[in-house]
N, CA and C atoms as a LAMMPS dump frame, in Angstrom:
ITEM: TIMESTEP
0
ITEM: NUMBER OF ATOMS
243
ITEM: BOX BOUNDS ff ff ff
-5.0000000000000000e+02 5.0000000000000000e+02
-5.0000000000000000e+02 5.0000000000000000e+02
-5.0000000000000000e+02 5.0000000000000000e+02
ITEM: ATOMS id mol type element x y z
1 1 1 N -160.278 -374.429 -234.626
2 1 2 C -159.689 -375.707 -234.944
3 1 3 C -158.553 -375.998 -233.968
4 2 1 N -158.487 -377.202 -233.444
5 2 2 C -157.459 -377.574 -232.489
6 2 3 C -156.593 -378.682 -233.072
7 3 1 N -155.358 -378.672 -232.698
8 3 2 C -154.45 -379.778 -232.986
9 3 3 C -153.561 -379.972 -231.782
10 4 1 N -153.027 -381.139 -231.607
11 4 2 C -152.197 -381.429 -230.452
12 4 3 C -150.726 -381.248 -230.768
13 5 1 N -149.977 -380.786 -229.815
14 5 2 C -148.532 -380.684 -229.891
15 5 3 C -147.997 -380.909 -228.479
16 6 1 N -146.779 -381.394 -228.383
17 6 2 C -146.228 -381.645 -227.049
18 6 3 C -145.703 -380.361 -226.443
19 7 1 N -145.522 -380.359 -225.143
20 7 2 C -145.001 -379.174 -224.442
21 7 3 C -143.639 -378.773 -224.994
22 8 1 N -142.757 -379.761 -225.294
23 8 2 C -141.446 -379.41 -225.807
24 8 3 C -141.529 -378.79 -227.21
25 9 1 N -142.494 -379.224 -228.011
26 9 2 C -142.697 -378.614 -229.326
27 9 3 C -143.13 -377.16 -229.177
28 10 1 N -144.025 -376.887 -228.239
29 10 2 C -144.502 -375.535 -227.996
30 10 3 C -143.342 -374.685 -227.475
31 11 1 N -142.523 -375.229 -226.6
32 11 2 C -141.406 -374.455 -226.024
33 11 3 C -140.425 -374.027 -227.1
34 12 1 N -140.296 -374.817 -228.173
35 12 2 C -139.36 -374.474 -229.234
36 12 3 C -139.939 -373.425 -230.183
37 13 1 N -141.184 -373.132 -230.061
38 13 2 C -141.855 -372.22 -230.975
39 13 3 C -141.859 -370.781 -230.436
40 14 1 N -142.315 -369.909 -231.27
41 14 2 C -142.591 -368.543 -230.846
42 14 3 C -143.629 -368.653 -229.724
43 15 1 N -143.441 -367.93 -228.644
44 15 2 C -144.309 -368.066 -227.467
45 15 3 C -145.774 -367.762 -227.749
46 16 1 N -146.075 -367.019 -228.795
47 16 2 C -147.468 -366.703 -229.081
48 16 3 C -148.134 -367.787 -229.923
49 17 1 N -147.388 -368.668 -230.538
50 17 2 C -147.975 -369.726 -231.353
51 17 3 C -148.718 -370.707 -230.458
52 18 1 N -149.918 -371.036 -230.881
53 18 2 C -150.698 -372.021 -230.155
54 18 3 C -151.429 -371.518 -228.921
55 19 1 N -151.228 -370.278 -228.566
56 19 2 C -151.863 -369.723 -227.379
57 19 3 C -153.31 -369.332 -227.677
58 20 1 N -154.134 -369.367 -226.65
59 20 2 C -155.535 -368.966 -226.802
60 20 3 C -155.579 -367.494 -227.22
61 21 1 N -156.314 -367.22 -228.271
62 21 2 C -156.387 -365.85 -228.765
63 21 3 C -157.815 -365.314 -228.852
64 22 1 N -158.762 -366.054 -228.291
65 22 2 C -160.128 -365.58 -228.317
66 22 3 C -160.475 -364.882 -227.005
67 23 1 N -161.331 -363.879 -227.108
68 23 2 C -161.839 -363.256 -225.891
69 23 3 C -163.325 -363.565 -225.727
70 24 1 N -163.794 -364.551 -226.494
71 24 2 C -165.203 -364.956 -226.436
72 24 3 C -165.365 -366.006 -225.338
73 25 1 N -166.059 -365.659 -224.246
74 25 2 C -166.169 -366.563 -223.106
75 25 3 C -166.807 -367.917 -223.414
76 26 1 N -167.775 -367.946 -224.331
77 26 2 C -168.42 -369.22 -224.643
78 26 3 C -167.469 -370.173 -225.362
79 27 1 N -166.634 -369.635 -226.238
80 27 2 C -165.655 -370.489 -226.934
81 27 3 C -164.629 -371.022 -225.956
82 28 1 N -164.119 -370.16 -225.102
83 28 2 C -163.147 -370.596 -224.093
84 28 3 C -163.752 -371.667 -223.18
85 29 1 N -164.97 -371.466 -222.766
86 29 2 C -165.629 -372.432 -221.881
87 29 3 C -165.823 -373.763 -222.587
88 30 1 N -166.232 -373.738 -223.849
89 30 2 C -166.432 -374.981 -224.616
90 30 3 C -165.123 -375.735 -224.759
91 31 1 N -164.049 -375.025 -225.082
92 31 2 C -162.735 -375.684 -225.239
93 31 3 C -162.307 -376.305 -223.912
94 32 1 N -162.46 -375.56 -222.821
95 32 2 C -162.074 -376.11 -221.516
96 32 3 C -162.939 -377.327 -221.135
97 33 1 N -164.229 -377.278 -221.42
98 33 2 C -165.118 -378.397 -221.124
99 33 3 C -164.715 -379.609 -221.945
100 34 1 N -164.457 -379.417 -223.235
101 34 2 C -164.083 -380.507 -224.11
102 34 3 C -162.723 -381.075 -223.703
103 35 1 N -161.78 -380.207 -223.362
104 35 2 C -160.465 -380.667 -222.904
105 35 3 C -160.593 -381.486 -221.629
106 36 1 N -161.531 -381.102 -220.768
107 36 2 C -161.761 -381.879 -219.532
108 36 3 C -162.244 -383.279 -219.831
109 37 1 N -162.989 -383.45 -220.911
110 37 2 C -163.468 -384.768 -221.3
111 37 3 C -162.397 -385.604 -222.013
112 38 1 N -161.627 -384.941 -222.859
113 38 2 C -160.647 -385.636 -223.706
114 38 3 C -159.272 -385.782 -223.062
115 39 1 N -158.957 -384.891 -222.123
116 39 2 C -157.673 -384.905 -221.412
117 39 3 C -156.462 -384.82 -222.361
118 40 1 N -156.444 -383.848 -223.282
119 40 2 C -155.282 -383.739 -224.183
120 40 3 C -154.04 -383.291 -223.405
121 41 1 N -152.898 -383.685 -223.916
122 41 2 C -151.629 -383.26 -223.319
123 41 3 C -151.434 -381.765 -223.504
124 42 1 N -151.892 -381.245 -224.645
125 42 2 C -151.713 -379.839 -224.978
126 42 3 C -152.82 -379.395 -225.918
127 43 1 N -153.22 -378.166 -225.84
128 43 2 C -154.17 -377.57 -226.791
129 43 3 C -153.399 -376.532 -227.573
130 44 1 N -153.519 -376.59 -228.879
131 44 2 C -152.827 -375.646 -229.765
132 44 3 C -153.904 -374.892 -230.554
133 45 1 N -154.063 -373.625 -230.275
134 45 2 C -155.07 -372.794 -230.957
135 45 3 C -154.498 -372.364 -232.304
136 46 1 N -155.248 -372.594 -233.366
137 46 2 C -154.803 -372.228 -234.708
138 46 3 C -155.273 -370.817 -235.068
139 47 1 N -154.351 -370.043 -235.618
140 47 2 C -154.689 -368.679 -236.039
141 47 3 C -154.538 -368.502 -237.55
142 48 1 N -153.981 -369.507 -238.238
143 48 2 C -153.772 -369.478 -239.687
144 48 3 C -152.71 -368.476 -240.108
145 49 1 N -151.741 -368.21 -239.229
146 49 2 C -150.658 -367.279 -239.57
147 49 3 C -149.562 -367.982 -240.344
148 50 1 N -148.757 -367.236 -241.039
149 50 2 C -147.632 -367.809 -241.794
150 50 3 C -146.601 -368.423 -240.841
151 51 1 N -146.325 -367.776 -239.718
152 51 2 C -145.388 -368.312 -238.739
153 51 3 C -145.897 -369.656 -238.198
154 52 1 N -147.182 -369.745 -237.979
155 52 2 C -147.775 -370.986 -237.503
156 52 3 C -147.642 -372.093 -238.548
157 53 1 N -147.889 -371.76 -239.817
158 53 2 C -147.761 -372.736 -240.895
159 53 3 C -146.33 -373.28 -240.946
160 54 1 N -145.346 -372.403 -240.832
161 54 2 C -143.945 -372.801 -240.858
162 54 3 C -143.637 -373.711 -239.661
163 55 1 N -144.093 -373.308 -238.465
164 55 2 C -143.852 -374.084 -237.271
165 55 3 C -144.479 -375.471 -237.358
166 56 1 N -145.771 -375.551 -237.754
167 56 2 C -146.459 -376.832 -237.791
168 56 3 C -145.914 -377.738 -238.905
169 57 1 N -145.511 -377.17 -240.041
170 57 2 C -144.879 -377.966 -241.089
171 57 3 C -143.563 -378.525 -240.59
172 58 1 N -142.755 -377.687 -239.907
173 58 2 C -141.5 -378.163 -239.336
174 58 3 C -141.713 -379.278 -238.304
175 59 1 N -142.739 -379.129 -237.492
176 59 2 C -143.068 -380.136 -236.491
177 59 3 C -143.435 -381.449 -237.202
178 60 1 N -144.245 -381.374 -238.229
179 60 2 C -144.635 -382.563 -238.982
180 60 3 C -143.415 -383.238 -239.612
181 61 1 N -142.515 -382.439 -240.172
182 61 2 C -141.297 -382.991 -240.791
183 61 3 C -140.463 -383.713 -239.752
184 62 1 N -140.278 -383.083 -238.563
185 62 2 C -139.489 -383.707 -237.499
186 62 3 C -140.115 -385.023 -237.045
187 63 1 N -141.431 -385.107 -237.097
188 63 2 C -142.128 -386.32 -236.655
189 63 3 C -142.207 -387.356 -237.777
190 64 1 N -141.779 -386.993 -238.982
191 64 2 C -141.8 -387.938 -240.098
192 64 3 C -143.172 -388.136 -240.73
193 65 1 N -144.069 -387.182 -240.555
194 65 2 C -145.437 -387.301 -241.06
195 65 3 C -145.593 -386.978 -242.546
196 66 1 N -144.937 -385.908 -243.056
197 66 2 C -145.198 -385.536 -244.468
198 66 3 C -144.397 -386.355 -245.457
199 67 1 N -144.928 -386.405 -246.67
200 67 2 C -144.232 -387.019 -247.798
201 67 3 C -143.94 -385.929 -248.817
202 68 1 N -142.683 -385.76 -249.252
203 68 2 C -142.401 -384.739 -250.266
204 68 3 C -143.157 -385.077 -251.555
205 69 1 N -143.686 -384.05 -252.198
206 69 2 C -144.393 -384.249 -253.476
207 69 3 C -143.519 -383.86 -254.643
208 70 1 N -143.738 -384.482 -255.777
209 70 2 C -143.011 -384.144 -256.992
210 70 3 C -143.484 -382.781 -257.444
211 71 1 N -142.596 -381.79 -257.456
212 71 2 C -142.964 -380.425 -257.813
213 71 3 C -143.438 -380.294 -259.255
214 72 1 N -143.143 -381.275 -260.092
215 72 2 C -143.617 -381.243 -261.471
216 72 3 C -145.148 -381.385 -261.519
217 73 1 N -145.738 -382.051 -260.527
218 73 2 C -147.172 -382.324 -260.546
219 73 3 C -147.977 -381.564 -259.503
220 74 1 N -147.303 -380.886 -258.589
221 74 2 C -148.027 -380.222 -257.516
222 74 3 C -147.334 -378.934 -257.088
223 75 1 N -148.122 -377.934 -256.75
224 75 2 C -147.552 -376.682 -256.229
225 75 3 C -147.305 -376.766 -254.736
226 76 1 N -147.891 -377.767 -254.067
227 76 2 C -147.666 -378.002 -252.639
228 76 3 C -146.328 -378.713 -252.455
229 77 1 N -145.672 -378.474 -251.314
230 77 2 C -144.375 -379.08 -251.058
231 77 3 C -144.477 -380.435 -250.36
232 78 1 N -145.518 -380.603 -249.518
233 78 2 C -145.657 -381.834 -248.753
234 78 3 C -147.097 -382.312 -248.77
235 79 1 N -147.232 -383.599 -248.632
236 79 2 C -148.55 -384.203 -248.389
237 79 3 C -148.515 -384.698 -246.955
238 80 1 N -149.368 -384.169 -246.103
239 80 2 C -149.406 -384.571 -244.712
240 80 3 C -150.371 -385.736 -244.585
241 81 1 N -149.852 -386.844 -244.08
242 81 2 C -150.663 -388.054 -243.947
243 81 3 C -151.422 -388.052 -242.641
């Protein structure tokens, strides 16, 4: 799964967050081919780590994307729009 983040957002993160972590040549080739077609500013590889969740939630908050949820009705803290 890919999501976009700016270079400055990546620079503020742990250096391993968002980095390619696969050693599967076909996956790497597909991502590079797709990126060549789409021309994204940045590719952020998701690993589903807790540090990544904290980083991406913080990024969303800084960008004004999430809405706080009423904790009385939900165990989640934010709704990402």
